[in-house]
Backbone as XML, in Angstrom:
<?xml version="1.0"?>
<chain id="A" units="angstrom">
  <residue number="1" name="UNK">
    <atom name="N" x="377.994" y="82.121" z="129.767"/>
    <atom name="CA" x="378.879" y="82.025" z="130.905"/>
    <atom name="C" x="380.102" y="81.087" z="130.231"/>
  </residue>
  <residue number="2" name="UNK">
    <atom name="N" x="379.878" y="80.361" z="129.220"/>
    <atom name="CA" x="381.009" y="79.653" z="128.523"/>
    <atom name="C" x="382.104" y="80.489" z="128.120"/>
  </residue>
  <residue number="3" name="UNK">
    <atom name="N" x="381.596" y="81.575" z="127.500"/>
    <atom name="CA" x="382.652" y="82.625" z="126.960"/>
    <atom name="C" x="383.422" y="83.205" z="128.183"/>
  </residue>
  <residue number="4" name="UNK">
    <atom name="N" x="382.910" y="83.516" z="129.234"/>
    <atom name="CA" x="383.511" y="84.059" z="130.469"/>
    <atom name="C" x="384.486" y="83.109" z="131.031"/>
  </residue>
  <residue number="5" name="UNK">
    <atom name="N" x="384.197" y="81.706" z="130.928"/>
    <atom name="CA" x="385.053" y="80.799" z="131.470"/>
    <atom name="C" x="386.336" y="80.546" z="130.649"/>
  </residue>
  <residue number="6" name="UNK">
    <atom name="N" x="386.478" y="81.105" z="129.560"/>
    <atom name="CA" x="387.600" y="81.052" z="128.614"/>
    <atom name="C" x="388.273" y="82.387" z="128.521"/>
  </residue>
  <residue number="7" name="UNK">
    <atom name="N" x="387.427" y="83.472" z="128.243"/>
    <atom name="CA" x="388.011" y="84.815" z="128.110"/>
    <atom name="C" x="387.534" y="85.701" z="129.250"/>
  </residue>
  <residue number="8" name="UNK">
    <atom name="N" x="388.530" y="86.134" z="129.950"/>
    <atom name="CA" x="388.240" y="87.146" z="131.096"/>
    <atom name="C" x="387.854" y="88.488" z="130.592"/>
  </residue>
  <residue number="9" name="UNK">
    <atom name="N" x="386.590" y="88.580" z="130.438"/>
    <atom name="CA" x="386.055" y="90.039" z="130.088"/>
    <atom name="C" x="385.843" y="90.861" z="131.257"/>
  </residue>
  <residue number="10" name="UNK">
    <atom name="N" x="386.409" y="92.172" z="131.092"/>
    <atom name="CA" x="386.238" y="93.151" z="132.196"/>
    <atom name="C" x="384.905" y="93.690" z="132.160"/>
  </residue>
  <residue number="11" name="UNK">
    <atom name="N" x="384.406" y="93.896" z="131.105"/>
    <atom name="CA" x="383.074" y="94.475" z="130.795"/>
    <atom name="C" x="382.259" y="94.028" z="129.572"/>
  </residue>
  <residue number="12" name="UNK">
    <atom name="N" x="381.006" y="94.211" z="129.569"/>
    <atom name="CA" x="380.188" y="93.840" z="128.413"/>
    <atom name="C" x="379.445" y="95.085" z="128.048"/>
  </residue>
  <residue number="13" name="UNK">
    <atom name="N" x="379.456" y="95.628" z="126.862"/>
    <atom name="CA" x="378.869" y="96.939" z="126.411"/>
    <atom name="C" x="377.683" y="96.485" z="125.626"/>
  </residue>
  <residue number="14" name="UNK">
    <atom name="N" x="376.568" y="97.079" z="126.097"/>
    <atom name="CA" x="375.258" y="96.897" z="125.413"/>
    <atom name="C" x="374.925" y="98.162" z="124.694"/>
  </residue>
  <residue number="15" name="UNK">
    <atom name="N" x="374.984" y="98.107" z="123.279"/>
    <atom name="CA" x="374.637" y="99.228" z="122.503"/>
    <atom name="C" x="374.058" y="98.838" z="121.186"/>
  </residue>
  <residue number="16" name="UNK">
    <atom name="N" x="373.625" y="99.651" z="120.502"/>
    <atom name="CA" x="373.115" y="99.427" z="119.103"/>
    <atom name="C" x="372.018" y="100.378" z="118.545"/>
  </residue>
  <residue number="17" name="UNK">
    <atom name="N" x="371.432" y="100.138" z="117.626"/>
    <atom name="CA" x="370.478" y="101.062" z="116.871"/>
    <atom name="C" x="369.047" y="100.915" z="117.487"/>
  </residue>
  <residue number="18" name="UNK">
    <atom name="N" x="368.944" y="101.114" z="118.605"/>
    <atom name="CA" x="367.642" y="101.145" z="119.417"/>
    <atom name="C" x="367.523" y="102.261" z="120.353"/>
  </residue>
  <residue number="19" name="UNK">
    <atom name="N" x="366.311" y="102.703" z="120.687"/>
    <atom name="CA" x="366.134" y="103.785" z="121.706"/>
    <atom name="C" x="366.867" y="103.529" z="123.004"/>
  </residue>
  <residue number="20" name="UNK">
    <atom name="N" x="367.340" y="104.595" z="123.575"/>
    <atom name="CA" x="368.061" y="104.559" z="124.855"/>
    <atom name="C" x="367.309" y="103.926" z="125.959"/>
  </residue>
  <residue number="21" name="UNK">
    <atom name="N" x="365.875" y="103.954" z="126.064"/>
    <atom name="CA" x="365.283" y="103.275" z="127.107"/>
    <atom name="C" x="365.327" y="101.792" z="126.851"/>
  </residue>
  <residue number="22" name="UNK">
    <atom name="N" x="365.416" y="101.306" z="125.618"/>
    <atom name="CA" x="365.556" y="99.968" z="125.275"/>
    <atom name="C" x="366.865" y="99.478" z="125.730"/>
  </residue>
  <residue number="23" name="UNK">
    <atom name="N" x="367.958" y="100.210" z="125.444"/>
    <atom name="CA" x="369.363" y="99.833" z="125.816"/>
    <atom name="C" x="369.404" y="99.761" z="127.303"/>
  </residue>
  <residue number="24" name="UNK">
    <atom name="N" x="368.886" y="100.853" z="128.023"/>
    <atom name="CA" x="368.983" y="100.705" z="129.508"/>
    <atom name="C" x="368.132" y="99.501" z="130.178"/>
  </residue>
  <residue number="25" name="UNK">
    <atom name="N" x="367.026" y="99.108" z="129.536"/>
    <atom name="CA" x="366.224" y="98.064" z="130.006"/>
    <atom name="C" x="367.120" y="96.600" z="129.731"/>
  </residue>
  <residue number="26" name="UNK">
    <atom name="N" x="367.712" y="96.607" z="128.613"/>
    <atom name="CA" x="368.572" y="95.404" z="128.318"/>
    <atom name="C" x="369.646" y="95.280" z="129.356"/>
  </residue>
  <residue number="27" name="UNK">
    <atom name="N" x="370.358" y="96.422" z="129.587"/>
    <atom name="CA" x="371.390" y="96.470" z="130.676"/>
    <atom name="C" x="370.800" y="95.995" z="132.062"/>
  </residue>
  <residue number="28" name="UNK">
    <atom name="N" x="369.734" y="96.472" z="132.334"/>
    <atom name="CA" x="369.242" y="96.214" z="133.708"/>
    <atom name="C" x="368.690" y="94.888" z="133.797"/>
  </residue>
  <residue number="29" name="UNK">
    <atom name="N" x="368.073" y="94.200" z="132.733"/>
    <atom name="CA" x="367.602" y="92.772" z="132.856"/>
    <atom name="C" x="368.710" y="91.880" z="132.689"/>
  </residue>
  <residue number="30" name="UNK">
    <atom name="N" x="369.946" y="92.298" z="131.952"/>
    <atom name="CA" x="371.046" y="91.444" z="131.974"/>
    <atom name="C" x="371.727" y="91.385" z="133.203"/>
  </residue>
  <residue number="31" name="UNK">
    <atom name="N" x="371.835" y="92.497" z="134.021"/>
    <atom name="CA" x="372.375" y="92.541" z="135.386"/>
    <atom name="C" x="371.510" y="91.482" z="136.341"/>
  </residue>
  <residue number="32" name="UNK">
    <atom name="N" x="370.194" y="91.599" z="136.182"/>
    <atom name="CA" x="369.338" y="90.723" z="137.065"/>
    <atom name="C" x="369.672" y="89.375" z="136.728"/>
  </residue>
  <residue number="33" name="UNK">
    <atom name="N" x="369.648" y="88.858" z="135.448"/>
    <atom name="CA" x="369.889" y="87.538" z="134.971"/>
    <atom name="C" x="371.280" y="87.140" z="135.406"/>
  </residue>
  <residue number="34" name="UNK">
    <atom name="N" x="372.258" y="87.871" z="135.219"/>
    <atom name="CA" x="373.620" y="87.507" z="135.463"/>
    <atom name="C" x="373.745" y="87.250" z="136.972"/>
  </residue>
  <residue number="35" name="UNK">
    <atom name="N" x="373.007" y="88.003" z="137.784"/>
    <atom name="CA" x="373.135" y="87.784" z="139.267"/>
    <atom name="C" x="372.436" y="86.469" z="139.641"/>
  </residue>
  <residue number="36" name="UNK">
    <atom name="N" x="371.706" y="85.800" z="138.894"/>
    <atom name="CA" x="370.992" y="84.560" z="139.222"/>
    <atom name="C" x="371.918" y="83.321" z="138.862"/>
  </residue>
  <residue number="37" name="UNK">
    <atom name="N" x="372.962" y="83.622" z="138.175"/>
    <atom name="CA" x="373.924" y="82.483" z="137.741"/>
    <atom name="C" x="375.004" y="82.256" z="138.743"/>
  </residue>
  <residue number="38" name="UNK">
    <atom name="N" x="375.358" y="81.014" z="138.725"/>
    <atom name="CA" x="376.633" y="80.535" z="139.626"/>
    <atom name="C" x="377.816" y="81.036" z="138.901"/>
  </residue>
  <residue number="39" name="UNK">
    <atom name="N" x="378.413" y="81.981" z="139.513"/>
    <atom name="CA" x="379.732" y="82.508" z="138.885"/>
    <atom name="C" x="380.920" y="82.077" z="139.650"/>
  </residue>
  <residue number="40" name="UNK">
    <atom name="N" x="380.840" y="80.951" z="140.403"/>
    <atom name="CA" x="382.007" y="80.388" z="141.119"/>
    <atom name="C" x="383.152" y="80.198" z="140.219"/>
  </residue>
  <residue number="41" name="UNK">
    <atom name="N" x="384.385" y="80.841" z="140.445"/>
    <atom name="CA" x="385.562" y="80.528" z="139.624"/>
    <atom name="C" x="385.611" y="81.568" z="138.408"/>
  </residue>
  <residue number="42" name="UNK">
    <atom name="N" x="384.549" y="82.335" z="138.142"/>
    <atom name="CA" x="384.395" y="83.237" z="137.047"/>
    <atom name="C" x="384.222" y="84.607" z="137.635"/>
  </residue>
  <residue number="43" name="UNK">
    <atom name="N" x="385.071" y="85.647" z="137.088"/>
    <atom name="CA" x="384.988" y="86.964" z="137.479"/>
    <atom name="C" x="383.760" y="87.553" z="136.639"/>
  </residue>
  <residue number="44" name="UNK">
    <atom name="N" x="382.784" y="88.222" z="137.413"/>
    <atom name="CA" x="381.643" y="88.769" z="136.847"/>
    <atom name="C" x="381.905" y="89.978" z="136.116"/>
  </residue>
  <residue number="45" name="UNK">
    <atom name="N" x="381.641" y="90.119" z="134.832"/>
    <atom name="CA" x="382.017" y="91.402" z="134.138"/>
    <atom name="C" x="380.929" y="92.406" z="134.528"/>
  </residue>
  <residue number="46" name="UNK">
    <atom name="N" x="381.348" y="93.733" z="134.372"/>
    <atom name="CA" x="380.561" y="94.764" z="134.515"/>
    <atom name="C" x="379.635" y="94.964" z="133.242"/>
  </residue>
  <residue number="47" name="UNK">
    <atom name="N" x="378.419" y="95.139" z="133.396"/>
    <atom name="CA" x="377.455" y="95.346" z="132.188"/>
    <atom name="C" x="377.143" y="96.812" z="132.082"/>
  </residue>
  <residue number="48" name="UNK">
    <atom name="N" x="377.549" y="97.459" z="131.018"/>
    <atom name="CA" x="377.415" y="98.885" z="130.834"/>
    <atom name="C" x="376.729" y="99.200" z="129.619"/>
  </residue>
  <residue number="49" name="UNK">
    <atom name="N" x="376.022" y="100.340" z="129.646"/>
    <atom name="CA" x="375.277" y="101.006" z="128.545"/>
    <atom name="C" x="376.363" y="101.613" z="127.559"/>
  </residue>
  <residue number="50" name="UNK">
    <atom name="N" x="376.230" y="101.388" z="126.258"/>
    <atom name="CA" x="377.226" y="102.016" z="125.309"/>
    <atom name="C" x="376.591" y="103.459" z="124.990"/>
  </residue>
  <residue number="51" name="UNK">
    <atom name="N" x="377.368" y="104.244" z="124.311"/>
    <atom name="CA" x="376.932" y="105.584" z="124.029"/>
    <atom name="C" x="376.882" y="105.848" z="122.484"/>
  </residue>
  <residue number="52" name="UNK">
    <atom name="N" x="377.252" y="104.907" z="121.722"/>
    <atom name="CA" x="377.298" y="105.067" z="120.278"/>
    <atom name="C" x="375.901" y="105.062" z="119.490"/>
  </residue>
  <residue number="53" name="UNK">
    <atom name="N" x="375.084" y="104.300" z="120.025"/>
    <atom name="CA" x="373.720" y="104.215" z="119.419"/>
    <atom name="C" x="373.822" y="103.687" z="117.997"/>
  </residue>
  <residue number="54" name="UNK">
    <atom name="N" x="373.257" y="104.412" z="117.023"/>
    <atom name="CA" x="373.006" y="103.851" z="115.584"/>
    <atom name="C" x="374.473" y="103.801" z="114.992"/>
  </residue>
  <residue number="55" name="UNK">
    <atom name="N" x="375.451" y="104.263" z="115.412"/>
    <atom name="CA" x="376.788" y="104.097" z="114.882"/>
    <atom name="C" x="377.505" y="102.950" z="115.301"/>
  </residue>
  <residue number="56" name="UNK">
    <atom name="N" x="377.049" y="102.321" z="116.321"/>
    <atom name="CA" x="377.813" y="101.144" z="116.954"/>
    <atom name="C" x="378.067" y="100.079" z="115.959"/>
  </residue>
  <residue number="57" name="UNK">
    <atom name="N" x="377.115" y="99.658" z="115.131"/>
    <atom name="CA" x="377.265" y="98.673" z="114.147"/>
    <atom name="C" x="378.338" y="99.113" z="113.070"/>
  </residue>
  <residue number="58" name="UNK">
    <atom name="N" x="378.248" y="100.197" z="112.585"/>
    <atom name="CA" x="379.374" y="100.627" z="111.704"/>
    <atom name="C" x="380.744" y="100.678" z="112.113"/>
  </residue>
  <residue number="59" name="UNK">
    <atom name="N" x="380.860" y="101.191" z="113.389"/>
    <atom name="CA" x="382.202" y="101.178" z="114.014"/>
    <atom name="C" x="382.601" y="99.899" z="114.449"/>
  </residue>
  <residue number="60" name="UNK">
    <atom name="N" x="381.837" y="98.978" z="114.790"/>
    <atom name="CA" x="382.176" y="97.684" z="115.136"/>
    <atom name="C" x="382.760" y="96.963" z="113.894"/>
  </residue>
  <residue number="61" name="UNK">
    <atom name="N" x="381.937" y="97.102" z="112.802"/>
    <atom name="CA" x="382.384" y="96.654" z="111.507"/>
    <atom name="C" x="383.687" y="97.061" z="110.974"/>
  </residue>
  <residue number="62" name="UNK">
    <atom name="N" x="384.004" y="98.269" z="111.225"/>
    <atom name="CA" x="385.279" y="99.036" z="110.818"/>
    <atom name="C" x="386.320" y="98.582" z="111.579"/>
  </residue>
  <residue number="63" name="UNK">
    <atom name="N" x="386.164" y="98.025" z="112.829"/>
    <atom name="CA" x="387.170" y="97.557" z="113.619"/>
    <atom name="C" x="387.616" y="96.046" z="113.165"/>
  </residue>
  <residue number="64" name="UNK">
    <atom name="N" x="386.808" y="95.400" z="112.405"/>
    <atom name="CA" x="387.020" y="93.911" z="112.144"/>
    <atom name="C" x="388.442" y="93.864" z="111.312"/>
  </residue>
  <residue number="65" name="UNK">
    <atom name="N" x="388.733" y="94.700" z="110.337"/>
    <atom name="CA" x="389.938" y="94.527" z="109.598"/>
    <atom name="C" x="391.116" y="94.910" z="110.500"/>
  </residue>
  <residue number="66" name="UNK">
    <atom name="N" x="390.979" y="95.887" z="111.424"/>
    <atom name="CA" x="392.022" y="96.324" z="112.211"/>
    <atom name="C" x="392.382" y="95.129" z="113.101"/>
  </residue>
  <residue number="67" name="UNK">
    <atom name="N" x="391.357" y="94.506" z="113.726"/>
    <atom name="CA" x="391.572" y="93.423" z="114.643"/>
    <atom name="C" x="392.217" y="92.257" z="113.966"/>
  </residue>
  <residue number="68" name="UNK">
    <atom name="N" x="391.735" y="92.022" z="112.716"/>
    <atom name="CA" x="392.240" y="90.858" z="111.980"/>
    <atom name="C" x="393.830" y="90.935" z="111.720"/>
  </residue>
  <residue number="69" name="UNK">
    <atom name="N" x="394.387" y="92.089" z="111.466"/>
    <atom name="CA" x="395.662" y="92.386" z="111.200"/>
    <atom name="C" x="396.581" y="92.783" z="112.412"/>
  </residue>
  <residue number="70" name="UNK">
    <atom name="N" x="395.903" y="93.310" z="113.441"/>
    <atom name="CA" x="396.735" y="93.783" z="114.615"/>
    <atom name="C" x="396.374" y="93.224" z="116.016"/>
  </residue>
  <residue number="71" name="UNK">
    <atom name="N" x="395.558" y="92.325" z="116.121"/>
    <atom name="CA" x="395.184" y="91.785" z="117.428"/>
    <atom name="C" x="395.490" y="90.370" z="117.459"/>
  </residue>
  <residue number="72" name="UNK">
    <atom name="N" x="396.050" y="89.957" z="118.606"/>
    <atom name="CA" x="396.511" y="88.498" z="118.801"/>
    <atom name="C" x="395.230" y="87.485" z="118.497"/>
  </residue>
  <residue number="73" name="UNK">
    <atom name="N" x="395.449" y="86.637" z="117.710"/>
    <atom name="CA" x="394.427" y="85.528" z="117.462"/>
    <atom name="C" x="394.060" y="84.781" z="118.680"/>
  </residue>
  <residue number="74" name="UNK">
    <atom name="N" x="392.941" y="84.959" z="119.266"/>
    <atom name="CA" x="392.543" y="84.240" z="120.452"/>
    <atom name="C" x="392.485" y="82.797" z="120.336"/>
  </residue>
  <residue number="75" name="UNK">
    <atom name="N" x="392.327" y="82.319" z="118.949"/>
    <atom name="CA" x="392.051" y="80.902" z="118.689"/>
    <atom name="C" x="393.355" y="80.144" z="118.316"/>
  </residue>
  <residue number="76" name="UNK">
    <atom name="N" x="394.430" y="80.891" z="118.404"/>
    <atom name="CA" x="395.670" y="80.289" z="118.102"/>
    <atom name="C" x="396.143" y="79.230" z="118.942"/>
  </residue>
  <residue number="77" name="UNK">
    <atom name="N" x="395.818" y="79.443" z="120.261"/>
    <atom name="CA" x="396.155" y="78.389" z="121.215"/>
    <atom name="C" x="395.419" y="77.113" z="121.025"/>
  </residue>
  <residue number="78" name="UNK">
    <atom name="N" x="394.246" y="77.114" z="120.293"/>
    <atom name="CA" x="393.367" y="76.104" z="120.251"/>
    <atom name="C" x="393.598" y="75.178" z="118.908"/>
  </residue>
  <residue number="79" name="UNK">
    <atom name="N" x="394.438" y="75.655" z="118.199"/>
    <atom name="CA" x="394.860" y="75.005" z="116.944"/>
    <atom name="C" x="395.756" y="73.998" z="117.136"/>
  </residue>
  <residue number="80" name="UNK">
    <atom name="N" x="395.685" y="72.912" z="116.232"/>
    <atom name="CA" x="396.739" y="71.742" z="116.402"/>
    <atom name="C" x="398.054" y="72.238" z="115.743"/>
  </residue>
</chain>
């Protein structure tokens, strides 16, 4: 919840190199646990199942250099 209080996430994608039934169970359990939290003042993100499976790690890693060079640094406002 600490992250959600700072960054307004629209959704959280659960994906990775594991069977689809595991992914679906993670999404379901995350939804249940998130519903137990006090989200007063925080917009609840949608928890969704991804569809990339085993390639999710590689695609995420490939995005890091692009993000570094072309995305606004979220920490810039916190620096002195």
